ZAMAR-659403 format. One record per residue (C-alpha): x, y, z. Coordinates in steps of 0.2 Angstrom, whole numbers, padded with zeros to 4 digits, always signed. Layout:
N
XYZ;...
! end
This chain:
462
+0000+0000+0000;+0006+0017-0004;+0012+0027+0011;+0005+0044+0014;+0015+0060+0014;+0015+0073+0028;+0023+0090+0026;+0030+0098+0043;+0033+0116+0042;+0042+0124+0057;+0056+0137+0057;+0065+0127+0072;+0075+0113+0066;+0073+0103+0082;+0054+0103+0081;+0055+0098+0063;+0067+0083+0067;+0056+0078+0082;+0040+0077+0071;+0050+0068+0058;+0055+0055+0070;+0037+0053+0077;+0029+0051+0060;+0042+0042+0050;+0036+0024+0054;+0019+0027+0047;+0022+0041+0034;+0034+0048+0022;+0038+0065+0029;+0045+0081+0020;+0050+0096+0030;+0050+0115+0027;+0059+0129+0037;+0048+0143+0031;+0031+0148+0023;+0038+0151+0006;+0046+0135+0006;+0031+0126+0012;+0020+0134-0003;+0033+0128-0016;+0032+0110-0009;+0013+0111-0009;+0013+0116-0027;+0026+0104-0032;+0024+0088-0021;+0008+0076-0019;+0004+0078-0001;-0009+0071+0011;-0008+0082+0027;+0002+0098+0032;+0008+0101+0051;+0010+0120+0051;+0017+0131+0064;+0008+0147+0067;+0023+0158+0073;+0036+0159+0060;+0047+0174+0054;+0042+0182+0038;+0026+0173+0031;+0018+0166+0047;+0007+0151+0048;-0009+0160+0046;-0003+0168+0029;+0002+0151+0023;-0015+0143+0028;-0024+0156+0018;-0013+0153+0003;-0015+0134+0004;-0035+0136+0005;-0035+0147-0010;-0028+0133-0020;-0039+0119-0028;-0033+0106-0016;-0040+0093-0004;-0026+0095+0009;-0030+0096+0028;-0019+0108+0038;-0016+0105+0056;-0009+0120+0065;+0006+0119+0078;+0004+0131+0092;+0012+0136+0109;-0001+0135+0123;-0002+0154+0125;-0007+0156+0106;-0023+0144+0107;-0033+0159+0103;-0024+0161+0087;-0026+0143+0083;-0044+0145+0085;-0044+0159+0072;-0034+0147+0061;-0048+0135+0062;-0061+0148+0056;-0049+0151+0041;-0050+0132+0036;-0038+0122+0047;-0044+0105+0050;-0037+0105+0068;-0023+0112+0080;-0011+0104+0092;-0001+0112+0106;+0017+0111+0110;+0024+0101+0119;+0016+0088+0109;+0006+0073+0116;+0012+0060+0103;-0003+0050+0103;-0015+0064+0100;-0004+0070+0086;-0004+0053+0078;-0023+0053+0080;-0025+0070+0071;-0013+0066+0057;-0022+0049+0054;-0039+0058+0055;-0033+0071+0042;-0025+0058+0030;-0042+0048+0030;-0052+0064+0028;-0042+0069+0013;-0043+0052+0005;-0061+0051+0007;-0063+0068-0001;-0053+0064-0016;-0063+0047-0017;-0079+0057-0018;-0072+0069-0030;-0066+0055-0041;-0082+0046-0041;-0091+0063-0044;-0080+0065-0059;-0084+0048-0065;-0102+0050-0064;-0101+0066-0073;-0091+0057-0087;-0104+0043-0087;-0118+0055-0090;-0109+0068-0101;-0116+0072-0118;-0102+0061-0126;-0108+0046-0117;-0125+0046-0126;-0124+0035-0141;-0132+0046-0156;-0129+0048-0174;-0146+0052-0180;-0152+0069-0183;-0166+0067-0171;-0155+0063-0156;-0143+0076-0161;-0157+0089-0159;-0161+0081-0142;-0143+0083-0136;-0143+0101-0142;-0158+0105-0131;-0151+0095-0117;-0135+0106-0118;-0144+0122-0118;-0156+0118-0104;-0143+0109-0092;-0135+0124-0084;-0152+0132-0080;-0164+0129-0066;-0178+0126-0080;-0191+0112-0077;-0190+0100-0090;-0203+0087-0096;-0196+0071-0105;-0208+0061-0116;-0205+0045-0125;-0209+0027-0126;-0202+0015-0112;-0184+0010-0115;-0180+0026-0125;-0168+0032-0112;-0178+0045-0102;-0168+0043-0086;-0152+0044-0095;-0157+0061-0102;-0162+0067-0085;-0145+0062-0078;-0136+0071-0091;-0146+0087-0088;-0142+0085-0069;-0124+0081-0070;-0120+0095-0082;-0128+0107-0072;-0122+0118-0056;-0131+0105-0045;-0121+0091-0050;-0111+0091-0034;-0126+0083-0026;-0134+0066-0033;-0150+0067-0042;-0165+0060-0032;-0176+0048-0042;-0194+0042-0039;-0204+0031-0050;-0222+0037-0048;-0228+0021-0056;-0219+0009-0044;-0226+0016-0027;-0245+0014-0022;-0255+0029-0022;-0258+0028-0003;-0239+0029+0000;-0233+0040-0014;-0237+0056-0004;-0227+0051+0011;-0212+0046-0001;-0213+0063-0009;-0216+0074+0006;-0211+0064+0021;-0221+0063+0037;-0220+0067+0056;-0220+0054+0070;-0237+0049+0073;-0245+0056+0057;-0253+0039+0054;-0254+0022+0061;-0237+0015+0056;-0228+0032+0057;-0216+0027+0071;-0203+0040+0067;-0201+0056+0057;-0197+0053+0038;-0189+0065+0026;-0197+0065+0009;-0189+0065-0008;-0192+0084-0010;-0182+0087+0006;-0168+0075+0001;-0167+0084-0016;-0165+0101-0009;-0151+0111-0019;-0152+0097-0031;-0163+0089-0045;-0178+0078-0042;-0183+0066-0056;-0201+0062-0056;-0202+0046-0068;-0218+0040-0075;-0227+0056-0068;-0242+0052-0079;-0247+0038-0066;-0248+0050-0052;-0266+0053-0045;-0274+0070-0046;-0273+0073-0028;-0254+0071-0027;-0252+0081-0043;-0261+0096-0034;-0247+0095-0021;-0233+0094-0033;-0240+0110-0041;-0240+0119-0025;-0221+0115-0022;-0218+0121-0040;-0227+0137-0037;-0222+0141-0019;-0205+0131-0017;-0212+0124-0001;-0222+0109+0006;-0228+0102+0022;-0225+0085+0029;-0239+0074+0032;-0244+0077+0050;-0234+0093+0050;-0239+0111+0053;-0224+0121+0047;-0220+0123+0028;-0203+0119+0023;-0194+0129+0010;-0184+0119-0003;-0174+0124-0019;-0177+0109-0031;-0175+0108-0049;-0189+0096-0056;-0187+0085-0071;-0202+0074-0075;-0204+0060-0087;-0218+0050-0094;-0222+0037-0108;-0241+0042-0108;-0249+0055-0119;-0253+0068-0106;-0264+0078-0118;-0276+0062-0119;-0274+0061-0100;-0279+0079-0098;-0294+0077-0109;-0299+0061-0099;-0297+0071-0083;-0283+0060-0075;-0269+0073-0077;-0271+0091-0072;-0269+0104-0086;-0261+0117-0073;-0247+0105-0068;-0244+0099-0086;-0241+0117-0091;-0230+0120-0076;-0219+0104-0080;-0219+0108-0099;-0208+0123-0098;-0195+0114-0109;-0201+0098-0117;-0189+0084-0124;-0197+0071-0134;-0186+0055-0136;-0188+0046-0153;-0191+0027-0153;-0177+0017-0159;-0186+0012-0175;-0186+0030-0180;-0167+0032-0177;-0161+0018-0187;-0143+0026-0189;-0141+0023-0170;-0144+0005-0170;-0126-0001-0177;-0118+0012-0165;-0128+0005-0150;-0124-0013-0154;-0105-0009-0154;-0107+0001-0138;-0116-0013-0129;-0104-0027-0135;-0090-0017-0128;-0100-0012-0111;-0106-0029-0108;-0089-0037-0111;-0083-0026-0097;-0097-0028-0085;-0098-0047-0087;-0079-0051-0088;-0082-0059-0105;-0070-0058-0121;-0076-0045-0133;-0088-0053-0145;-0096-0049-0162;-0110-0053-0174;-0110-0062-0191;-0118-0051-0204;-0133-0062-0205;-0137-0059-0186;-0132-0040-0189;-0145-0039-0202;-0158-0046-0191;-0154-0033-0177;-0154-0019-0190;-0171-0024-0197;-0181-0027-0181;-0193-0014-0175;-0188-0014-0157;-0204-0011-0149;-0194-0011-0132;-0182+0002-0139;-0164+0004-0132;-0168-0006-0117;-0174-0021-0127;-0158-0020-0138;-0147-0020-0123;-0156-0035-0116;-0155-0045-0132;-0136-0042-0134;-0132-0047-0115;-0142-0062-0117;-0134-0067-0133;-0116-0064-0125;-0121-0074-0109;-0128-0089-0118;-0116-0090-0133;-0099-0099-0131;-0094-0092-0148;-0084-0076-0150;-0093-0073-0166;-0111-0074-0163;-0124-0080-0176;-0143-0079-0180;-0145-0094-0169;-0138-0085-0154;-0153-0072-0155;-0170-0074-0147;-0182-0085-0157;-0195-0071-0159;-0182-0060-0166;-0175-0073-0179;-0193-0077-0184;-0199-0059-0186;-0199-0050-0202;-0200-0032-0196;-0206-0025-0213;-0221-0036-0214;-0230-0037-0199;-0249-0042-0203;-0256-0027-0194;-0245-0015-0203;-0251-0023-0220;-0269-0022-0215;-0268-0004-0211;-0258+0000-0228;-0271-0010-0238;-0285+0000-0230;-0293-0015-0221;-0290-0008-0203;-0289+0008-0194;-0272+0013-0186;-0279+0012-0168;-0284-0006-0172;-0267-0011-0178;-0259-0004-0163;-0271-0013-0151;-0267-0029-0161;-0248-0027-0160;-0249-0023-0142;-0260-0038-0138;-0247-0049-0147;-0232-0042-0138;-0241-0043-0121;-0246-0061-0124;-0229-0066-0130;-0221-0057-0115;-0233-0067-0103;-0229-0083-0111;-0211-0080-0110;-0214-0075-0091;-0225-0090-0087;-0240-0078-0084;-0230-0070-0071;-0236-0051-0073;-0222-0043-0064;-0209-0052-0074;-0219-0049-0091;-0219-0031-0086;-0200-0031-0084;-0197-0039-0101;-0208-0026-0109;-0199-0012-0099;-0214-0006-0091;-0223-0008-0074;-0235-0021-0068;-0249-0007-0065;-0247-0002-0084;-0247-0019-0090;-0263-0023-0080;-0271-0008-0087;-0266-0013-0104;-0272-0031-0102;-0289-0025-0095;-0290-0012-0110;-0286-0026-0123;-0296-0040-0115;-0281-0051-0111;-0287-0063-0096;-0276-0065-0081;-0269-0082-0075;-0284-0083-0062;-0297-0079-0076;-0290-0093-0087;-0291-0106-0073;
! end
């Protein structure tokens, strides 16, 4: 393990040597006899912690401390002080020193403070590295796009990201709405804090309000302790409301109040809580239709729809399919610890021709499945799922019936959805939760579609 480096700054040679002898068993120690020399070492050497004397001729410790804190470094500074200058040490703490130790030193206390400083610096650097990695992962360059439609989406994302503007992202399941939301957040001034995400379709109506706004102890039967809601946790950050079209009108009204007044009240609470939250919402529903049906509030829609980003389905961005295939082959190779693989031209043709109703998520799952189940480095048509290999995407019966004028578009869509849901239910052995996962949706949405299309459940078939 690499040894940590400690800089000792003191104008007295005896003090420098004493500290070097105490620390040399655990750390690499470098020394400086003046403030100027110390700053030169700070700029030149990788350091983990500084022990800095306050009383030095020329540039004293407080001046050196101020100079260090002006640099973009994660470098804890522990002040060394005589007992009579403790008040000065306290002032140094206000200037950014992590701690102070008085002369003559208690060796155990000194070692503890240095260890604490080293650990603090290591943790801060790790957090910064992770934050940088997240920023790269969700940067604009990380979004695979060669088509004109996606390039237009990315131009909008780059314009809106630095602002606090509310964004509504629409698109079919699996098109990458959450990825776009993360790109907006992690390229914004709020990127220092994690984006808070809540899937409105995955939480029952009676629990969603508590999840969003929190509750006070005793607010209801099972409220044994105070709970902070997602709005409170997202203060100074971004709250991503996924599948907001599934939210009931009562909760919609409370979301509207937060947007308009930047405050909310916990369930069972009396005092309003102020928050600074940027909202990004997403849905695969047609909210205009939902407004006509009275299930989505028009006033909330217009508050959310300040900037609208519509993600095209994969079938409308054919130029991206080959790019995504190459991307997922490399990505899954790293994630799964498998050798890099490729597809034969015949298999590639199938992947390129398929209509991808499950969009990018379905493509990713198909490639991962093929890589896991195929022992070959060059995968063939037989390594793809049966439904894909047997499908001619250009001649679906429902499509042909519409083009011949034998059926309306809505009837063809219902027929296609019915076939897709039945296939997913068969593949999932009639487990609705698993079928919903295969289709890239939620069990609630799947059940709604089944009822609408007259697809019986397992119990109804019994």
